[in-house]
py3Dmol code that shows the C-alpha trace and the ligand (Angstrom):
import py3Dmol

protein = """\
ATOM      1  CA  MET A   1      -6.773  13.488  13.249  1.00  0.00           C
ATOM      2  CA  ALA A   2      -8.558  13.259  16.564  1.00  0.00           C
ATOM      3  CA  LYS A   3      -6.451  10.649  18.260  1.00  0.00           C
ATOM      4  CA  ILE A   4      -2.993  11.536  17.008  1.00  0.00           C
ATOM      5  CA  LYS A   5      -0.656  11.905  19.939  1.00  0.00           C
ATOM      6  CA  THR A   6       2.210  14.338  19.840  1.00  0.00           C
ATOM      7  CA  ASN A   7       5.453  14.556  21.699  1.00  0.00           C
ATOM      8  CA  LYS A   8       5.824  12.002  24.477  1.00  0.00           C
ATOM      9  CA  THR A   9       9.217  12.954  25.813  1.00  0.00           C
ATOM     10  CA  PRO A  10      10.817  10.448  28.204  1.00  0.00           C
ATOM     11  CA  ALA A  11      12.291  11.461  31.540  1.00  0.00           C
ATOM     12  CA  ALA A  12      16.007  12.264  31.349  1.00  0.00           C
ATOM     13  CA  SER A  13      16.743   9.276  33.586  1.00  0.00           C
ATOM     14  CA  ALA A  14      14.656   6.836  31.503  1.00  0.00           C
ATOM     15  CA  PRO A  15      16.378   4.476  29.059  1.00  0.00           C
ATOM     16  CA  CYS A  16      16.906   6.217  25.716  1.00  0.00           C
ATOM     17  CA  PRO A  17      14.337   5.128  23.093  1.00  0.00           C
ATOM     18  CA  CYS A  18      17.213   4.607  20.631  1.00  0.00           C
ATOM     19  CA  PHE A  19      18.191   1.486  22.627  1.00  0.00           C
ATOM     20  CA  SER A  20      21.733   2.668  23.329  1.00  0.00           C
ATOM     21  CA  GLY A  21      21.394   1.459  26.907  1.00  0.00           C
ATOM     22  CA  ASN A  22      22.162   4.981  28.174  1.00  0.00           C
ATOM     23  CA  PRO A  23      19.754   7.323  29.943  1.00  0.00           C
ATOM     24  CA  TYR A  24      17.825   9.577  27.567  1.00  0.00           C
ATOM     25  CA  GLY A  25      19.364  12.683  29.158  1.00  0.00           C
ATOM     26  CA  ASP A  26      22.892  11.451  28.328  1.00  0.00           C
ATOM     27  CA  CYS A  27      22.015  10.212  24.859  1.00  0.00           C
ATOM     28  CA  CYS A  28      19.508  11.673  22.401  1.00  0.00           C
ATOM     29  CA  LYS A  29      17.893  14.362  24.574  1.00  0.00           C
ATOM     30  CA  PRO A  30      20.509  17.092  23.949  1.00  0.00           C
ATOM     31  CA  PHE A  31      20.003  16.694  20.194  1.00  0.00           C
ATOM     32  CA  HIS A  32      16.225  16.720  20.523  1.00  0.00           C
ATOM     33  CA  ASP A  33      16.715  19.917  22.529  1.00  0.00           C
ATOM     34  CA  GLY A  34      18.621  21.531  19.669  1.00  0.00           C
ATOM     35  CA  GLU A  35      22.303  20.646  20.043  1.00  0.00           C
ATOM     36  CA  LYS A  36      24.094  19.741  16.802  1.00  0.00           C
ATOM     37  CA  SER A  37      25.742  16.349  16.723  1.00  0.00           C
ATOM     38  CA  PRO A  38      29.210  15.939  15.206  1.00  0.00           C
ATOM     39  CA  GLN A  39      28.362  12.298  14.461  1.00  0.00           C
ATOM     40  CA  PRO A  40      25.961  11.091  11.766  1.00  0.00           C
ATOM     41  CA  VAL A  41      25.404   7.882  13.741  1.00  0.00           C
ATOM     42  CA  GLN A  42      24.122   9.929  16.664  1.00  0.00           C
ATOM     43  CA  VAL A  43      21.783  11.834  14.357  1.00  0.00           C
ATOM     44  CA  MET A  44      20.485   8.504  13.087  1.00  0.00           C
ATOM     45  CA  ARG A  45      19.893   7.285  16.642  1.00  0.00           C
ATOM     46  CA  ALA A  46      18.176  10.534  17.634  1.00  0.00           C
ATOM     47  CA  ARG A  47      15.907  10.287  14.584  1.00  0.00           C
ATOM     48  CA  TYR A  48      14.843   6.778  15.585  1.00  0.00           C
ATOM     49  CA  ALA A  49      14.203   8.017  19.128  1.00  0.00           C
ATOM     50  CA  ALA A  50      12.221  10.944  17.684  1.00  0.00           C
ATOM     51  CA  TYR A  51       9.926   8.518  15.873  1.00  0.00           C
ATOM     52  CA  ALA A  52       9.444   6.655  19.139  1.00  0.00           C
ATOM     53  CA  CYS A  53       8.665   9.937  20.941  1.00  0.00           C
ATOM     54  CA  ASN A  54       6.326  11.396  18.302  1.00  0.00           C
ATOM     55  CA  MET A  55       8.635  14.302  17.449  1.00  0.00           C
ATOM     56  CA  PRO A  56       8.040  15.083  13.768  1.00  0.00           C
ATOM     57  CA  GLN A  57       9.766  18.429  14.106  1.00  0.00           C
ATOM     58  CA  PHE A  58      13.101  16.698  14.821  1.00  0.00           C
ATOM     59  CA  ILE A  59      12.695  14.361  11.844  1.00  0.00           C
ATOM     60  CA  MET A  60      12.015  17.357   9.607  1.00  0.00           C
ATOM     61  CA  LYS A  61      14.869  19.405  11.036  1.00  0.00           C
ATOM     62  CA  THR A  62      17.398  16.614  10.423  1.00  0.00           C
ATOM     63  CA  THR A  63      16.253  15.865   6.871  1.00  0.00           C
ATOM     64  CA  HIS A  64      18.343  17.305   4.048  1.00  0.00           C
ATOM     65  CA  PRO A  65      16.531  19.932   1.915  1.00  0.00           C
ATOM     66  CA  ASP A  66      17.177  17.779  -1.158  1.00  0.00           C
ATOM     67  CA  HIS A  67      15.097  14.943   0.294  1.00  0.00           C
ATOM     68  CA  GLU A  68      11.968  14.335  -1.743  1.00  0.00           C
ATOM     69  CA  ASP A  69       9.635  14.832   1.224  1.00  0.00           C
ATOM     70  CA  PHE A  70      11.235  18.108   2.262  1.00  0.00           C
ATOM     71  CA  ALA A  71       8.666  20.852   2.878  1.00  0.00           C
ATOM     72  CA  LYS A  72       5.908  18.805   1.262  1.00  0.00           C
ATOM     73  CA  SER A  73       2.471  19.719   2.505  1.00  0.00           C
ATOM     74  CA  GLY A  74       1.199  17.215   5.025  1.00  0.00           C
ATOM     75  CA  TRP A  75       4.717  16.003   5.788  1.00  0.00           C
ATOM     76  CA  ARG A  76       4.499  16.644   9.524  1.00  0.00           C
ATOM     77  CA  ASP A  77       1.130  14.914   9.794  1.00  0.00           C
ATOM     78  CA  SER A  78       2.269  11.880   7.813  1.00  0.00           C
ATOM     79  CA  ILE A  79       5.256  11.459  10.138  1.00  0.00           C
ATOM     80  CA  LEU A  80       2.969  11.716  13.155  1.00  0.00           C
ATOM     81  CA  VAL A  81       0.574   9.131  11.756  1.00  0.00           C
ATOM     82  CA  PHE A  82       3.520   6.793  11.195  1.00  0.00           C
ATOM     83  CA  CYS A  83       4.747   7.373  14.771  1.00  0.00           C
ATOM     84  CA  ASN A  84       1.314   6.570  16.120  1.00  0.00           C
ATOM     85  CA  ASN A  85       0.893   3.438  14.038  1.00  0.00           C
ATOM     86  CA  TYR A  86       4.024   1.716  15.333  1.00  0.00           C
ATOM     87  CA  LYS A  87       5.917   0.848  18.428  1.00  0.00           C
ATOM     88  CA  PHE A  88       9.658   1.255  17.999  1.00  0.00           C
ATOM     89  CA  THR A  89      11.100  -1.866  19.493  1.00  0.00           C
ATOM     90  CA  GLY A  90      14.793  -1.983  18.705  1.00  0.00           C
ATOM     91  CA  LEU A  91      17.701  -0.423  16.835  1.00  0.00           C
ATOM     92  CA  GLU A  92      21.094  -1.768  15.833  1.00  0.00           C
ATOM     93  CA  VAL A  93      23.567   0.552  14.161  1.00  0.00           C
ATOM     94  CA  GLY A  94      26.702  -0.553  12.318  1.00  0.00           C
ATOM     95  CA  GLN A  95      30.010   1.216  11.786  1.00  0.00           C
ATOM     96  CA  PRO A  96      29.637   4.368   9.692  1.00  0.00           C
ATOM     97  CA  GLU A  97      31.551   4.547   6.423  1.00  0.00           C
ATOM     98  CA  VAL A  98      32.914   7.771   4.931  1.00  0.00           C
ATOM     99  CA  ASP A  99      32.467   8.115   1.172  1.00  0.00           C
ATOM    100  CA  GLN A 100      35.836   7.760  -0.566  1.00  0.00           C
ATOM    101  CA  ASP A 101      35.365  10.772  -2.839  1.00  0.00           C
ATOM    102  CA  THR A 102      33.271  12.991  -0.585  1.00  0.00           C
ATOM    103  CA  PRO A 103      34.284  13.315   3.069  1.00  0.00           C
ATOM    104  CA  ASP A 104      31.070  15.217   3.784  1.00  0.00           C
ATOM    105  CA  LYS A 105      29.070  12.125   2.894  1.00  0.00           C
ATOM    106  CA  VAL A 106      28.747   9.243   5.353  1.00  0.00           C
ATOM    107  CA  TYR A 107      26.896   5.957   5.103  1.00  0.00           C
ATOM    108  CA  VAL A 108      25.201   4.599   8.208  1.00  0.00           C
ATOM    109  CA  TYR A 109      24.012   0.996   8.323  1.00  0.00           C
ATOM    110  CA  PHE A 110      21.216   0.101  10.655  1.00  0.00           C
ATOM    111  CA  THR A 111      18.484  -2.372  11.432  1.00  0.00           C
ATOM    112  CA  ALA A 112      15.339  -0.824  12.882  1.00  0.00           C
ATOM    113  CA  MET A 113      12.694  -2.930  14.554  1.00  0.00           C
ATOM    114  CA  MET A 114       9.054  -1.976  14.849  1.00  0.00           C
ATOM    115  CA  ALA A 115       5.695  -3.504  15.664  1.00  0.00           C
ATOM    116  CA  GLY A 116       2.181  -2.390  14.862  1.00  0.00           C
ATOM    117  CA  ALA A 117       0.866  -0.249  17.703  1.00  0.00           C
ATOM    118  CA  LYS A 118      -2.488  -1.983  17.580  1.00  0.00           C
ATOM    119  CA  GLY A 119      -1.213  -5.509  17.842  1.00  0.00           C
ATOM    120  CA  GLY A 120       0.269  -5.948  14.384  1.00  0.00           C
ATOM    121  CA  GLY A 121       3.273  -8.187  13.935  1.00  0.00           C
ATOM    122  CA  ALA A 122       6.880  -7.140  14.177  1.00  0.00           C
ATOM    123  CA  VAL A 123       9.059  -6.102  11.267  1.00  0.00           C
ATOM    124  CA  SER A 124      12.653  -5.056  10.865  1.00  0.00           C
ATOM    125  CA  PHE A 125      14.268  -2.852   8.229  1.00  0.00           C
ATOM    126  CA  ASP A 126      17.861  -2.945   7.073  1.00  0.00           C
ATOM    127  CA  GLU A 127      19.045   0.207   5.433  1.00  0.00           C
ATOM    128  CA  ARG A 128      22.190   2.029   4.475  1.00  0.00           C
ATOM    129  CA  SER A 129      21.388   5.711   4.945  1.00  0.00           C
ATOM    130  CA  VAL A 130      23.238   8.601   3.356  1.00  0.00           C
ATOM    131  CA  PHE A 131      24.021  11.548   5.632  1.00  0.00           C
ATOM    132  CA  LEU A 132      25.456  14.819   4.312  1.00  0.00           C
ATOM    133  CA  LEU A 133      27.336  17.496   6.256  1.00  0.00           C
ATOM    134  CA  THR A 134      25.985  20.991   5.670  1.00  0.00           C
ATOM    135  CA  ASP A 135      27.986  24.234   5.608  1.00  0.00           C
ATOM    136  CA  ASP A 136      26.540  24.872   9.071  1.00  0.00           C
ATOM    137  CA  GLY A 137      28.286  21.782  10.400  1.00  0.00           C
ATOM    138  CA  GLU A 138      25.155  19.745  10.720  1.00  0.00           C
ATOM    139  CA  TRP A 139      24.688  16.136   9.585  1.00  0.00           C
ATOM    140  CA  LEU A 140      21.391  15.669   7.776  1.00  0.00           C
ATOM    141  CA  TYR A 141      19.631  12.557   6.551  1.00  0.00           C
ATOM    142  CA  ARG A 142      19.584  12.587   2.748  1.00  0.00           C
ATOM    143  CA  ALA A 143      18.095   9.267   1.601  1.00  0.00           C
ATOM    144  CA  PRO A 144      18.515   5.514   1.694  1.00  0.00           C
ATOM    145  CA  ASP A 145      21.546   4.572  -0.411  1.00  0.00           C
ATOM    146  CA  ALA A 146      20.161   3.497  -3.777  1.00  0.00           C
ATOM    147  CA  ASN A 147      23.067   1.072  -4.267  1.00  0.00           C
ATOM    148  CA  TYR A 148      22.202  -0.899  -1.170  1.00  0.00           C
ATOM    149  CA  LYS A 149      19.577  -3.597  -1.311  1.00  0.00           C
ATOM    150  CA  GLU A 150      17.508  -2.923   1.760  1.00  0.00           C
ATOM    151  CA  SER A 151      15.388  -5.655   3.171  1.00  0.00           C
ATOM    152  CA  VAL A 152      12.179  -5.873   5.130  1.00  0.00           C
ATOM    153  CA  ASN A 153      11.715  -8.904   7.330  1.00  0.00           C
ATOM    154  CA  VAL A 154       8.601 -10.032   9.051  1.00  0.00           C
ATOM    155  CA  ILE A 155       9.754 -11.183  12.452  1.00  0.00           C
ATOM    156  CA  SER A 156       6.531 -12.463  13.894  1.00  0.00           C
ATOM    157  CA  LYS A 157       4.133 -14.810  12.179  1.00  0.00           C
ATOM    158  CA  ARG A 158       1.215 -12.541  12.845  1.00  0.00           C
ATOM    159  CA  LYS A 159      -0.045 -10.446  10.006  1.00  0.00           C
ATOM    160  CA  TYR A 160       1.496  -7.047  10.011  1.00  0.00           C
ATOM    161  CA  ASN A 161       0.220  -3.853   8.564  1.00  0.00           C
ATOM    162  CA  ALA A 162       1.271  -3.660   4.928  1.00  0.00           C
ATOM    163  CA  ALA A 163       1.755   0.025   5.519  1.00  0.00           C
ATOM    164  CA  ALA A 164       5.081  -0.869   7.047  1.00  0.00           C
ATOM    165  CA  LYS A 165       6.384  -1.330   3.531  1.00  0.00           C
ATOM    166  CA  THR A 166       4.735   1.520   1.756  1.00  0.00           C
ATOM    167  CA  ASP A 167       4.055   4.237   4.283  1.00  0.00           C
ATOM    168  CA  ARG A 168       7.453   4.247   5.818  1.00  0.00           C
ATOM    169  CA  PRO A 169       8.414   7.901   5.950  1.00  0.00           C
ATOM    170  CA  SER A 170      11.844   9.223   5.756  1.00  0.00           C
ATOM    171  CA  GLY A 171      13.897   8.875   8.739  1.00  0.00           C
ATOM    172  CA  PHE A 172      14.942   5.555   8.658  1.00  0.00           C
ATOM    173  CA  SER A 173      13.712   5.715   5.148  1.00  0.00           C
ATOM    174  CA  ALA A 174      12.080   8.846   4.268  1.00  0.00           C
ATOM    175  CA  ARG A 175      10.347   7.918   1.154  1.00  0.00           C
TER     176      ARG A 175
END
"""
ligand_1 = """\
1
ZN
Zn 19.616 7.740 22.286
"""
view = py3Dmol.view(width=600, height=400)
view.addModel(protein, "pdb")
view.setStyle({"model": 0}, {"cartoon": {"style": "trace"}})
view.addModel(ligand_1, "xyz")
view.setStyle({"model": 1}, {"stick": {}})
view.zoomTo()
view.show()
């Protein structure tokens, strides 16, 4: 694991890596620093930014204990490898939707864009994520919604790393 880079935190005045258009200090930084967000959409954005900033600890902290990767050995390293293998080039988030039967369950739609860090082509993922509210008042990423047909699109014509499909860790698809 010689060349794996960890934590590259942006300056508070730099544009937030979640592509909100706001400065990092006014957007995802407080959540990366430990504040709880009352909004699942904000957790989603902060998770994307955490991938961009090589912060596996935030991804792990905001993953629901029922997630299949939770506390698996090698989880932190596999997230870091994923972070290092890609550039995180764009994020669009749709309106969240509260589950009709379970108010503590919210669906978040998003499209995440990425490109291979070593010159691979660009890909985008559509997903509907399930977030659950814990008793501690924290929104945690549970899983991609199994009832939603997610799609993976190759944006550029260049060959992209097939790992984009298979190695995608939880986060915006912890699996
Ligand atoms: Zn942000």
